[in-house]
C-alpha positions in Angstrom: 256.0 46.7 88.5 255.0 47.1 84.8 254.7 43.3 84.4 252.4 43.0 87.4 250.1 45.8 86.1 250.0 44.2 82.6 249.4 40.7 84.0 246.6 42.1 86.3 245.1 43.9 83.3 245.1 40.9 81.1 243.7 38.7 83.9 240.8 41.2 84.4 240.1 41.1 80.6 240.0 37.3 80.6 237.8 37.2 83.7 235.4 39.7 82.1 235.3 37.8 78.8 234.7 34.5 80.5 231.9 35.9 82.6 230.3 37.6 79.6 230.4 34.3 77.6 229.3 31.9 80.3 226.5 33.8 82.2 222.9 34.0 81.0 221.9 36.7 83.5 222.1 40.1 81.8 223.2 41.9 85.0 226.1 39.5 85.4 227.1 40.0 81.8 227.1 43.8 82.3 229.4 43.5 85.3 231.6 41.2 83.3 231.9 43.7 80.5 232.7 46.4 83.1 235.5 44.2 84.6 236.9 43.7 81.1 236.8 47.4 80.4 238.7 48.0 83.7 241.3 45.5 82.6 241.8 47.4 79.3 242.3 50.6 81.2 244.9 49.0 83.5 246.8 47.7 80.4 246.7 51.1 78.7 248.1 52.8 81.9 250.9 50.2 82.2 251.8 50.6 78.6 252.2 54.4 79.1 254.4 54.1 82.1 258.2 54.7 81.7 260.5 54.2 84.7 262.7 57.1 85.7 260.6 59.8 84.0 258.6 62.6 85.5 255.1 64.0 85.0 254.6 65.9 81.7 254.7 69.4 83.3 257.4 71.7 81.9 258.8 73.8 84.6 262.2 74.6 86.1 262.7 70.9 87.3 262.8 69.7 83.6 265.4 71.2 81.4 264.0 72.4 78.0 266.5 70.5 75.9 265.9 67.1 77.6 262.2 67.3 77.9 261.6 64.5 75.3 263.7 62.1 77.3 262.7 63.0 80.8 258.9 63.2 80.8 256.2 60.6 80.3 253.9 60.7 77.3 250.5 62.0 78.5 248.5 60.5 75.6 247.9 57.0 77.2 246.6 58.8 80.4 244.3 60.9 78.4 243.0 57.9 76.5 242.3 56.1 79.8 240.4 59.0 81.1 238.3 59.2 78.0 237.8 55.4 78.1 236.6 55.6 81.7 234.0 58.2 80.8 232.8 56.3 77.7 232.7 53.0 79.7 230.5 54.7 82.4 228.1 55.9 79.7 228.0 52.5 78.0 227.4 50.7 81.4 224.6 53.1 82.2 223.0 52.5 78.8 223.3 48.7 79.2 221.7 49.0 82.7 218.9 51.1 81.3 218.2 48.4 78.6 218.3 45.7 81.2 215.9 47.5 83.4 213.5 48.1 80.5 213.8 44.4 79.5 213.0 43.3 83.0 209.9 45.6 83.1 208.6 44.2 79.8 209.6 40.5 80.1 209.8 40.0 83.9 213.1 38.1 83.5 216.8 38.9 83.0 217.7 35.4 81.7 218.6 35.6 78.0 217.7 31.9 77.5 214.1 32.6 78.3 213.7 35.4 75.7 213.1 33.5 72.5 211.1 36.0 70.4 214.2 37.3 68.6 216.0 34.0 68.1 216.3 32.6 64.5 
């Protein structure tokens, strides 16, 4: 199960990077970065999974002495939740820039925007 999640995450990262490097349309590049971000989140969740352990809630079901060996570390889950929120904000910012660029230049093709090239 962990290998499937890790493999899926790395495949999503590679698909996202390939799409970001090969497309010239800015909207497709933004979608590709979002796919790569989702792949990173899947990899982080799969790294934090430990088979045979329970949720990190200390109650009567988890003995106090064996809490470190019977619960899952909650830090990867917290990192993924934070990464999802940050990814949403970055995606919204990229879409706002793309919208502004389209209103000014009337194109989303980066090969047609030559004013800033060296």
